[in-house]
mmCIF file of the C-alpha atoms, coordinates in Angstrom:
data_MODEL
# 
_entry.id   MODEL 
# 
loop_
_atom_site.group_PDB 
_atom_site.id 
_atom_site.type_symbol 
_atom_site.label_atom_id 
_atom_site.label_alt_id 
_atom_site.label_comp_id 
_atom_site.label_asym_id 
_atom_site.label_entity_id 
_atom_site.label_seq_id 
_atom_site.pdbx_PDB_ins_code 
_atom_site.Cartn_x 
_atom_site.Cartn_y 
_atom_site.Cartn_z 
_atom_site.occupancy 
_atom_site.B_iso_or_equiv 
_atom_site.pdbx_formal_charge 
_atom_site.auth_seq_id 
_atom_site.auth_comp_id 
_atom_site.auth_asym_id 
_atom_site.auth_atom_id 
_atom_site.pdbx_PDB_model_num 
ATOM 1   C CA . UNK A 1 1   ? -50.903 -143.615 -2.028 1.00 0.00 ? 1   UNK A CA 1 
ATOM 2   C CA . UNK A 1 2   ? -47.561 -142.082 -0.402 1.00 0.00 ? 2   UNK A CA 1 
ATOM 3   C CA . UNK A 1 3   ? -47.024 -139.811 2.627  1.00 0.00 ? 3   UNK A CA 1 
ATOM 4   C CA . UNK A 1 4   ? -45.741 -137.237 0.319  1.00 0.00 ? 4   UNK A CA 1 
ATOM 5   C CA . UNK A 1 5   ? -49.249 -137.296 -1.874 1.00 0.00 ? 5   UNK A CA 1 
ATOM 6   C CA . UNK A 1 6   ? -51.339 -137.643 1.431  1.00 0.00 ? 6   UNK A CA 1 
ATOM 7   C CA . UNK A 1 7   ? -49.788 -134.518 2.716  1.00 0.00 ? 7   UNK A CA 1 
ATOM 8   C CA . UNK A 1 8   ? -50.339 -132.620 -0.306 1.00 0.00 ? 8   UNK A CA 1 
ATOM 9   C CA . UNK A 1 9   ? -53.805 -133.792 -0.859 1.00 0.00 ? 9   UNK A CA 1 
ATOM 10  C CA . UNK A 1 10  ? -55.008 -133.284 2.933  1.00 0.00 ? 10  UNK A CA 1 
ATOM 11  C CA . UNK A 1 11  ? -52.760 -129.684 2.730  1.00 0.00 ? 11  UNK A CA 1 
ATOM 12  C CA . UNK A 1 12  ? -54.418 -128.803 -0.264 1.00 0.00 ? 12  UNK A CA 1 
ATOM 13  C CA . UNK A 1 13  ? -58.434 -129.858 0.583  1.00 0.00 ? 13  UNK A CA 1 
ATOM 14  C CA . UNK A 1 14  ? -58.417 -130.016 4.943  1.00 0.00 ? 14  UNK A CA 1 
ATOM 15  C CA . UNK A 1 15  ? -56.328 -126.271 5.398  1.00 0.00 ? 15  UNK A CA 1 
ATOM 16  C CA . UNK A 1 16  ? -57.345 -123.419 7.799  1.00 0.00 ? 16  UNK A CA 1 
ATOM 17  C CA . UNK A 1 17  ? -55.154 -120.034 8.515  1.00 0.00 ? 17  UNK A CA 1 
ATOM 18  C CA . UNK A 1 18  ? -55.858 -118.531 11.529 1.00 0.00 ? 18  UNK A CA 1 
ATOM 19  C CA . UNK A 1 19  ? -54.701 -117.251 14.727 1.00 0.00 ? 19  UNK A CA 1 
ATOM 20  C CA . UNK A 1 20  ? -53.347 -118.752 17.590 1.00 0.00 ? 20  UNK A CA 1 
ATOM 21  C CA . UNK A 1 21  ? -54.453 -119.045 20.740 1.00 0.00 ? 21  UNK A CA 1 
ATOM 22  C CA . UNK A 1 22  ? -53.129 -119.535 24.341 1.00 0.00 ? 22  UNK A CA 1 
ATOM 23  C CA . UNK A 1 23  ? -54.643 -123.479 23.532 1.00 0.00 ? 23  UNK A CA 1 
ATOM 24  C CA . UNK A 1 24  ? -52.177 -123.512 21.080 1.00 0.00 ? 24  UNK A CA 1 
ATOM 25  C CA . UNK A 1 25  ? -48.642 -123.035 23.217 1.00 0.00 ? 25  UNK A CA 1 
ATOM 26  C CA . UNK A 1 26  ? -47.672 -126.549 23.555 1.00 0.00 ? 26  UNK A CA 1 
ATOM 27  C CA . UNK A 1 27  ? -47.898 -127.184 19.687 1.00 0.00 ? 27  UNK A CA 1 
ATOM 28  C CA . UNK A 1 28  ? -45.998 -123.724 18.717 1.00 0.00 ? 28  UNK A CA 1 
ATOM 29  C CA . UNK A 1 29  ? -43.255 -124.753 20.823 1.00 0.00 ? 29  UNK A CA 1 
ATOM 30  C CA . UNK A 1 30  ? -43.444 -128.369 19.563 1.00 0.00 ? 30  UNK A CA 1 
ATOM 31  C CA . UNK A 1 31  ? -43.223 -126.974 15.712 1.00 0.00 ? 31  UNK A CA 1 
ATOM 32  C CA . UNK A 1 32  ? -40.845 -124.400 16.474 1.00 0.00 ? 32  UNK A CA 1 
ATOM 33  C CA . UNK A 1 33  ? -38.411 -126.789 18.736 1.00 0.00 ? 33  UNK A CA 1 
ATOM 34  C CA . UNK A 1 34  ? -39.033 -129.202 15.893 1.00 0.00 ? 34  UNK A CA 1 
ATOM 35  C CA . UNK A 1 35  ? -38.380 -127.556 12.837 1.00 0.00 ? 35  UNK A CA 1 
ATOM 36  C CA . UNK A 1 36  ? -35.501 -125.330 14.840 1.00 0.00 ? 36  UNK A CA 1 
ATOM 37  C CA . UNK A 1 37  ? -33.150 -128.545 14.924 1.00 0.00 ? 37  UNK A CA 1 
ATOM 38  C CA . UNK A 1 38  ? -32.557 -127.559 10.993 1.00 0.00 ? 38  UNK A CA 1 
ATOM 39  C CA . UNK A 1 39  ? -30.023 -125.149 12.809 1.00 0.00 ? 39  UNK A CA 1 
ATOM 40  C CA . UNK A 1 40  ? -28.121 -127.358 15.064 1.00 0.00 ? 40  UNK A CA 1 
ATOM 41  C CA . UNK A 1 41  ? -24.560 -127.262 13.682 1.00 0.00 ? 41  UNK A CA 1 
ATOM 42  C CA . UNK A 1 42  ? -25.362 -124.745 10.975 1.00 0.00 ? 42  UNK A CA 1 
ATOM 43  C CA . UNK A 1 43  ? -25.462 -121.769 13.257 1.00 0.00 ? 43  UNK A CA 1 
ATOM 44  C CA . UNK A 1 44  ? -22.871 -120.895 16.059 1.00 0.00 ? 44  UNK A CA 1 
ATOM 45  C CA . UNK A 1 45  ? -22.583 -123.560 18.784 1.00 0.00 ? 45  UNK A CA 1 
ATOM 46  C CA . UNK A 1 46  ? -22.716 -120.484 21.075 1.00 0.00 ? 46  UNK A CA 1 
ATOM 47  C CA . UNK A 1 47  ? -26.163 -119.519 20.187 1.00 0.00 ? 47  UNK A CA 1 
ATOM 48  C CA . UNK A 1 48  ? -27.701 -123.143 19.609 1.00 0.00 ? 48  UNK A CA 1 
ATOM 49  C CA . UNK A 1 49  ? -29.641 -124.721 22.543 1.00 0.00 ? 49  UNK A CA 1 
ATOM 50  C CA . UNK A 1 50  ? -32.129 -127.326 23.506 1.00 0.00 ? 50  UNK A CA 1 
ATOM 51  C CA . UNK A 1 51  ? -34.802 -126.707 23.370 1.00 0.00 ? 51  UNK A CA 1 
ATOM 52  C CA . UNK A 1 52  ? -34.483 -123.995 20.978 1.00 0.00 ? 52  UNK A CA 1 
ATOM 53  C CA . UNK A 1 53  ? -37.327 -121.894 22.697 1.00 0.00 ? 53  UNK A CA 1 
ATOM 54  C CA . UNK A 1 54  ? -38.202 -122.738 26.230 1.00 0.00 ? 54  UNK A CA 1 
ATOM 55  C CA . UNK A 1 55  ? -41.914 -122.154 27.066 1.00 0.00 ? 55  UNK A CA 1 
ATOM 56  C CA . UNK A 1 56  ? -40.854 -119.195 29.303 1.00 0.00 ? 56  UNK A CA 1 
ATOM 57  C CA . UNK A 1 57  ? -39.221 -117.487 25.971 1.00 0.00 ? 57  UNK A CA 1 
ATOM 58  C CA . UNK A 1 58  ? -42.517 -117.872 23.975 1.00 0.00 ? 58  UNK A CA 1 
ATOM 59  C CA . UNK A 1 59  ? -44.604 -116.507 26.351 1.00 0.00 ? 59  UNK A CA 1 
ATOM 60  C CA . UNK A 1 60  ? -42.216 -113.643 26.849 1.00 0.00 ? 60  UNK A CA 1 
ATOM 61  C CA . UNK A 1 61  ? -42.262 -113.036 23.341 1.00 0.00 ? 61  UNK A CA 1 
ATOM 62  C CA . UNK A 1 62  ? -46.068 -113.556 23.053 1.00 0.00 ? 62  UNK A CA 1 
ATOM 63  C CA . UNK A 1 63  ? -46.487 -110.839 26.057 1.00 0.00 ? 63  UNK A CA 1 
ATOM 64  C CA . UNK A 1 64  ? -44.247 -108.713 24.020 1.00 0.00 ? 64  UNK A CA 1 
ATOM 65  C CA . UNK A 1 65  ? -46.569 -108.564 21.274 1.00 0.00 ? 65  UNK A CA 1 
ATOM 66  C CA . UNK A 1 66  ? -45.859 -111.473 18.879 1.00 0.00 ? 66  UNK A CA 1 
ATOM 67  C CA . UNK A 1 67  ? -48.802 -112.535 17.666 1.00 0.00 ? 67  UNK A CA 1 
ATOM 68  C CA . UNK A 1 68  ? -48.698 -116.011 16.098 1.00 0.00 ? 68  UNK A CA 1 
ATOM 69  C CA . UNK A 1 69  ? -50.889 -117.143 12.655 1.00 0.00 ? 69  UNK A CA 1 
ATOM 70  C CA . UNK A 1 70  ? -51.344 -120.769 12.620 1.00 0.00 ? 70  UNK A CA 1 
ATOM 71  C CA . UNK A 1 71  ? -51.569 -122.957 9.684  1.00 0.00 ? 71  UNK A CA 1 
ATOM 72  C CA . UNK A 1 72  ? -54.054 -126.130 10.196 1.00 0.00 ? 72  UNK A CA 1 
ATOM 73  C CA . UNK A 1 73  ? -54.302 -129.467 8.385  1.00 0.00 ? 73  UNK A CA 1 
ATOM 74  C CA . UNK A 1 74  ? -57.102 -131.505 9.454  1.00 0.00 ? 74  UNK A CA 1 
ATOM 75  C CA . UNK A 1 75  ? -57.454 -129.767 12.442 1.00 0.00 ? 75  UNK A CA 1 
ATOM 76  C CA . UNK A 1 76  ? -53.528 -130.237 13.463 1.00 0.00 ? 76  UNK A CA 1 
ATOM 77  C CA . UNK A 1 77  ? -51.307 -126.980 13.720 1.00 0.00 ? 77  UNK A CA 1 
ATOM 78  C CA . UNK A 1 78  ? -48.731 -127.557 11.125 1.00 0.00 ? 78  UNK A CA 1 
ATOM 79  C CA . UNK A 1 79  ? -47.162 -124.213 10.568 1.00 0.00 ? 79  UNK A CA 1 
ATOM 80  C CA . UNK A 1 80  ? -46.415 -120.853 12.126 1.00 0.00 ? 80  UNK A CA 1 
ATOM 81  C CA . UNK A 1 81  ? -45.817 -117.498 11.789 1.00 0.00 ? 81  UNK A CA 1 
ATOM 82  C CA . UNK A 1 82  ? -45.466 -114.246 14.130 1.00 0.00 ? 82  UNK A CA 1 
ATOM 83  C CA . UNK A 1 83  ? -45.519 -111.011 13.141 1.00 0.00 ? 83  UNK A CA 1 
ATOM 84  C CA . UNK A 1 84  ? -45.028 -108.211 16.083 1.00 0.00 ? 84  UNK A CA 1 
ATOM 85  C CA . UNK A 1 85  ? -45.572 -104.557 15.282 1.00 0.00 ? 85  UNK A CA 1 
ATOM 86  C CA . UNK A 1 86  ? -42.716 -102.236 16.783 1.00 0.00 ? 86  UNK A CA 1 
ATOM 87  C CA . UNK A 1 87  ? -42.815 -99.063  16.176 1.00 0.00 ? 87  UNK A CA 1 
ATOM 88  C CA . UNK A 1 88  ? -43.285 -97.993  12.580 1.00 0.00 ? 88  UNK A CA 1 
ATOM 89  C CA . UNK A 1 89  ? -42.342 -101.407 11.409 1.00 0.00 ? 89  UNK A CA 1 
ATOM 90  C CA . UNK A 1 90  ? -43.934 -105.011 11.055 1.00 0.00 ? 90  UNK A CA 1 
ATOM 91  C CA . UNK A 1 91  ? -41.436 -107.629 12.249 1.00 0.00 ? 91  UNK A CA 1 
ATOM 92  C CA . UNK A 1 92  ? -41.558 -111.499 11.300 1.00 0.00 ? 92  UNK A CA 1 
ATOM 93  C CA . UNK A 1 93  ? -40.724 -113.442 14.366 1.00 0.00 ? 93  UNK A CA 1 
ATOM 94  C CA . UNK A 1 94  ? -40.709 -117.441 14.446 1.00 0.00 ? 94  UNK A CA 1 
ATOM 95  C CA . UNK A 1 95  ? -41.594 -119.139 11.048 1.00 0.00 ? 95  UNK A CA 1 
ATOM 96  C CA . UNK A 1 96  ? -41.635 -122.929 11.465 1.00 0.00 ? 96  UNK A CA 1 
ATOM 97  C CA . UNK A 1 97  ? -43.338 -125.561 9.671  1.00 0.00 ? 97  UNK A CA 1 
ATOM 98  C CA . UNK A 1 98  ? -42.854 -129.218 10.719 1.00 0.00 ? 98  UNK A CA 1 
ATOM 99  C CA . UNK A 1 99  ? -39.920 -130.998 9.149  1.00 0.00 ? 99  UNK A CA 1 
ATOM 100 C CA . UNK A 1 100 ? -42.999 -133.772 7.235  1.00 0.00 ? 100 UNK A CA 1 
ATOM 101 C CA . UNK A 1 101 ? -45.140 -130.735 6.335  1.00 0.00 ? 101 UNK A CA 1 
ATOM 102 C CA . UNK A 1 102 ? -42.245 -128.433 4.560  1.00 0.00 ? 102 UNK A CA 1 
ATOM 103 C CA . UNK A 1 103 ? -42.143 -127.991 0.936  1.00 0.00 ? 103 UNK A CA 1 
ATOM 104 C CA . UNK A 1 104 ? -45.763 -128.337 0.437  1.00 0.00 ? 104 UNK A CA 1 
ATOM 105 C CA . UNK A 1 105 ? -46.248 -124.224 0.140  1.00 0.00 ? 105 UNK A CA 1 
ATOM 106 C CA . UNK A 1 106 ? -47.333 -123.507 3.883  1.00 0.00 ? 106 UNK A CA 1 
ATOM 107 C CA . UNK A 1 107 ? -44.888 -120.837 5.044  1.00 0.00 ? 107 UNK A CA 1 
ATOM 108 C CA . UNK A 1 108 ? -45.284 -119.236 1.631  1.00 0.00 ? 108 UNK A CA 1 
ATOM 109 C CA . UNK A 1 109 ? -49.592 -119.278 2.170  1.00 0.00 ? 109 UNK A CA 1 
ATOM 110 C CA . UNK A 1 110 ? -48.539 -118.172 6.124  1.00 0.00 ? 110 UNK A CA 1 
ATOM 111 C CA . UNK A 1 111 ? -46.429 -115.569 4.693  1.00 0.00 ? 111 UNK A CA 1 
ATOM 112 C CA . UNK A 1 112 ? -48.864 -114.031 2.150  1.00 0.00 ? 112 UNK A CA 1 
ATOM 113 C CA . UNK A 1 113 ? -51.318 -114.131 4.547  1.00 0.00 ? 113 UNK A CA 1 
ATOM 114 C CA . UNK A 1 114 ? -49.613 -112.077 7.509  1.00 0.00 ? 114 UNK A CA 1 
ATOM 115 C CA . UNK A 1 115 ? -48.159 -109.384 4.264  1.00 0.00 ? 115 UNK A CA 1 
ATOM 116 C CA . UNK A 1 116 ? -51.760 -108.397 3.537  1.00 0.00 ? 116 UNK A CA 1 
ATOM 117 C CA . UNK A 1 117 ? -52.559 -106.399 6.628  1.00 0.00 ? 117 UNK A CA 1 
ATOM 118 C CA . UNK A 1 118 ? -50.950 -102.890 5.921  1.00 0.00 ? 118 UNK A CA 1 
ATOM 119 C CA . UNK A 1 119 ? -48.352 -101.161 4.424  1.00 0.00 ? 119 UNK A CA 1 
ATOM 120 C CA . UNK A 1 120 ? -45.753 -100.520 6.906  1.00 0.00 ? 120 UNK A CA 1 
ATOM 121 C CA . UNK A 1 121 ? -42.296 -102.188 6.010  1.00 0.00 ? 121 UNK A CA 1 
ATOM 122 C CA . UNK A 1 122 ? -41.927 -105.829 7.494  1.00 0.00 ? 122 UNK A CA 1 
ATOM 123 C CA . UNK A 1 123 ? -38.504 -106.732 8.598  1.00 0.00 ? 123 UNK A CA 1 
ATOM 124 C CA . UNK A 1 124 ? -37.052 -110.346 8.954  1.00 0.00 ? 124 UNK A CA 1 
ATOM 125 C CA . UNK A 1 125 ? -33.963 -111.239 10.874 1.00 0.00 ? 125 UNK A CA 1 
ATOM 126 C CA . UNK A 1 126 ? -32.651 -114.689 10.608 1.00 0.00 ? 126 UNK A CA 1 
ATOM 127 C CA . UNK A 1 127 ? -29.244 -116.273 11.121 1.00 0.00 ? 127 UNK A CA 1 
ATOM 128 C CA . UNK A 1 128 ? -26.442 -115.778 8.751  1.00 0.00 ? 128 UNK A CA 1 
ATOM 129 C CA . UNK A 1 129 ? -26.127 -118.663 8.083  1.00 0.00 ? 129 UNK A CA 1 
ATOM 130 C CA . UNK A 1 130 ? -29.564 -120.096 7.666  1.00 0.00 ? 130 UNK A CA 1 
ATOM 131 C CA . UNK A 1 131 ? -29.480 -119.872 3.637  1.00 0.00 ? 131 UNK A CA 1 
ATOM 132 C CA . UNK A 1 132 ? -32.207 -121.747 3.376  1.00 0.00 ? 132 UNK A CA 1 
ATOM 133 C CA . UNK A 1 133 ? -34.504 -119.286 5.418  1.00 0.00 ? 133 UNK A CA 1 
ATOM 134 C CA . UNK A 1 134 ? -32.413 -116.495 3.284  1.00 0.00 ? 134 UNK A CA 1 
ATOM 135 C CA . UNK A 1 135 ? -34.027 -118.154 0.407  1.00 0.00 ? 135 UNK A CA 1 
ATOM 136 C CA . UNK A 1 136 ? -37.534 -118.282 1.241  1.00 0.00 ? 136 UNK A CA 1 
ATOM 137 C CA . UNK A 1 137 ? -37.622 -114.742 2.222  1.00 0.00 ? 137 UNK A CA 1 
ATOM 138 C CA . UNK A 1 138 ? -36.313 -113.719 -0.724 1.00 0.00 ? 138 UNK A CA 1 
ATOM 139 C CA . UNK A 1 139 ? -38.681 -116.069 -2.961 1.00 0.00 ? 139 UNK A CA 1 
ATOM 140 C CA . UNK A 1 140 ? -41.416 -113.589 -1.358 1.00 0.00 ? 140 UNK A CA 1 
ATOM 141 C CA . UNK A 1 141 ? -40.153 -110.377 -2.429 1.00 0.00 ? 141 UNK A CA 1 
ATOM 142 C CA . UNK A 1 142 ? -37.884 -109.507 0.719  1.00 0.00 ? 142 UNK A CA 1 
ATOM 143 C CA . UNK A 1 143 ? -34.212 -108.463 0.120  1.00 0.00 ? 143 UNK A CA 1 
ATOM 144 C CA . UNK A 1 144 ? -31.062 -108.771 2.303  1.00 0.00 ? 144 UNK A CA 1 
ATOM 145 C CA . UNK A 1 145 ? -30.423 -105.167 4.054  1.00 0.00 ? 145 UNK A CA 1 
ATOM 146 C CA . UNK A 1 146 ? -27.055 -103.607 3.179  1.00 0.00 ? 146 UNK A CA 1 
ATOM 147 C CA . UNK A 1 147 ? -24.537 -105.065 5.795  1.00 0.00 ? 147 UNK A CA 1 
ATOM 148 C CA . UNK A 1 148 ? -24.222 -101.519 7.272  1.00 0.00 ? 148 UNK A CA 1 
ATOM 149 C CA . UNK A 1 149 ? -27.941 -101.031 7.831  1.00 0.00 ? 149 UNK A CA 1 
ATOM 150 C CA . UNK A 1 150 ? -28.244 -104.631 9.822  1.00 0.00 ? 150 UNK A CA 1 
ATOM 151 C CA . UNK A 1 151 ? -26.877 -103.630 13.143 1.00 0.00 ? 151 UNK A CA 1 
ATOM 152 C CA . UNK A 1 152 ? -28.843 -100.296 13.359 1.00 0.00 ? 152 UNK A CA 1 
ATOM 153 C CA . UNK A 1 153 ? -32.049 -102.360 12.860 1.00 0.00 ? 153 UNK A CA 1 
ATOM 154 C CA . UNK A 1 154 ? -31.520 -104.953 15.136 1.00 0.00 ? 154 UNK A CA 1 
ATOM 155 C CA . UNK A 1 155 ? -30.685 -102.525 17.680 1.00 0.00 ? 155 UNK A CA 1 
ATOM 156 C CA . UNK A 1 156 ? -33.829 -100.727 16.965 1.00 0.00 ? 156 UNK A CA 1 
ATOM 157 C CA . UNK A 1 157 ? -36.440 -103.189 16.405 1.00 0.00 ? 157 UNK A CA 1 
ATOM 158 C CA . UNK A 1 158 ? -35.292 -106.271 18.483 1.00 0.00 ? 158 UNK A CA 1 
ATOM 159 C CA . UNK A 1 159 ? -33.822 -107.324 22.057 1.00 0.00 ? 159 UNK A CA 1 
ATOM 160 C CA . UNK A 1 160 ? -30.990 -109.237 20.521 1.00 0.00 ? 160 UNK A CA 1 
ATOM 161 C CA . UNK A 1 161 ? -27.789 -109.962 22.203 1.00 0.00 ? 161 UNK A CA 1 
ATOM 162 C CA . UNK A 1 162 ? -24.496 -108.892 20.346 1.00 0.00 ? 162 UNK A CA 1 
ATOM 163 C CA . UNK A 1 163 ? -23.080 -112.009 19.315 1.00 0.00 ? 163 UNK A CA 1 
ATOM 164 C CA . UNK A 1 164 ? -26.478 -112.656 17.822 1.00 0.00 ? 164 UNK A CA 1 
ATOM 165 C CA . UNK A 1 165 ? -26.294 -109.196 15.727 1.00 0.00 ? 165 UNK A CA 1 
ATOM 166 C CA . UNK A 1 166 ? -23.009 -110.340 14.784 1.00 0.00 ? 166 UNK A CA 1 
ATOM 167 C CA . UNK A 1 167 ? -24.355 -113.437 13.289 1.00 0.00 ? 167 UNK A CA 1 
ATOM 168 C CA . UNK A 1 168 ? -27.678 -112.487 11.516 1.00 0.00 ? 168 UNK A CA 1 
ATOM 169 C CA . UNK A 1 169 ? -28.922 -110.825 8.658  1.00 0.00 ? 169 UNK A CA 1 
ATOM 170 C CA . UNK A 1 170 ? -32.251 -108.795 8.302  1.00 0.00 ? 170 UNK A CA 1 
ATOM 171 C CA . UNK A 1 171 ? -34.304 -108.874 4.950  1.00 0.00 ? 171 UNK A CA 1 
ATOM 172 C CA . UNK A 1 172 ? -36.724 -106.280 4.266  1.00 0.00 ? 172 UNK A CA 1 
ATOM 173 C CA . UNK A 1 173 ? -40.037 -105.814 2.367  1.00 0.00 ? 173 UNK A CA 1 
ATOM 174 C CA . UNK A 1 174 ? -40.196 -103.487 0.663  1.00 0.00 ? 174 UNK A CA 1 
ATOM 175 C CA . UNK A 1 175 ? -36.564 -103.625 -0.373 1.00 0.00 ? 175 UNK A CA 1 
ATOM 176 C CA . UNK A 1 176 ? -34.411 -101.036 2.053  1.00 0.00 ? 176 UNK A CA 1 
ATOM 177 C CA . UNK A 1 177 ? -31.137 -99.365  1.210  1.00 0.00 ? 177 UNK A CA 1 
ATOM 178 C CA . UNK A 1 178 ? -28.891 -98.129  4.252  1.00 0.00 ? 178 UNK A CA 1 
ATOM 179 C CA . UNK A 1 179 ? -30.529 -94.346  3.517  1.00 0.00 ? 179 UNK A CA 1 
ATOM 180 C CA . UNK A 1 180 ? -34.059 -95.889  3.904  1.00 0.00 ? 180 UNK A CA 1 
ATOM 181 C CA . UNK A 1 181 ? -33.334 -97.994  6.934  1.00 0.00 ? 181 UNK A CA 1 
ATOM 182 C CA . UNK A 1 182 ? -31.887 -94.729  8.802  1.00 0.00 ? 182 UNK A CA 1 
ATOM 183 C CA . UNK A 1 183 ? -34.771 -92.664  8.421  1.00 0.00 ? 183 UNK A CA 1 
ATOM 184 C CA . UNK A 1 184 ? -37.131 -95.674  9.347  1.00 0.00 ? 184 UNK A CA 1 
ATOM 185 C CA . UNK A 1 185 ? -35.133 -95.872  12.346 1.00 0.00 ? 185 UNK A CA 1 
ATOM 186 C CA . UNK A 1 186 ? -35.004 -91.781  12.971 1.00 0.00 ? 186 UNK A CA 1 
ATOM 187 C CA . UNK A 1 187 ? -38.823 -91.819  12.655 1.00 0.00 ? 187 UNK A CA 1 
ATOM 188 C CA . UNK A 1 188 ? -39.324 -94.808  14.928 1.00 0.00 ? 188 UNK A CA 1 
# 
């Protein structure tokens, strides 16, 4: 049996999805920083740093309300996805799967799990150059917001530098027009 077959079998039989705790910090960092290597050479060089997410930044994100859900296979954390309630929307934050576990449906299971909690719009910000991430979200019903809505949404719901705003996109579930985005921001 090959490594791919073993991973598939384990992901289907011995997997659980549940909330991450402070005990998972080192595993969350490992997953994020290992998977984020895919951004190196793709996103603007001035936005890449190593490690991609230092411990202090992860702790600050969690203190700001990002709640991580993890996918465990045989009690090993192999995928994480955060969700953060920000006023009247939910943000998907820091969605990563260990590279050797990618392609096994783990990200799909995590996003389906997080999407089911309430009816508030869900937004995802990602790098415009991360075409694989955009395709992933689109496969799960998210749609790119119009270009003129990107900066207003990023400014209203995220704390990101201007340079990141220039190089990012926002996807929404359900889809948002520019007018919808303006209305959601006005009602925040």
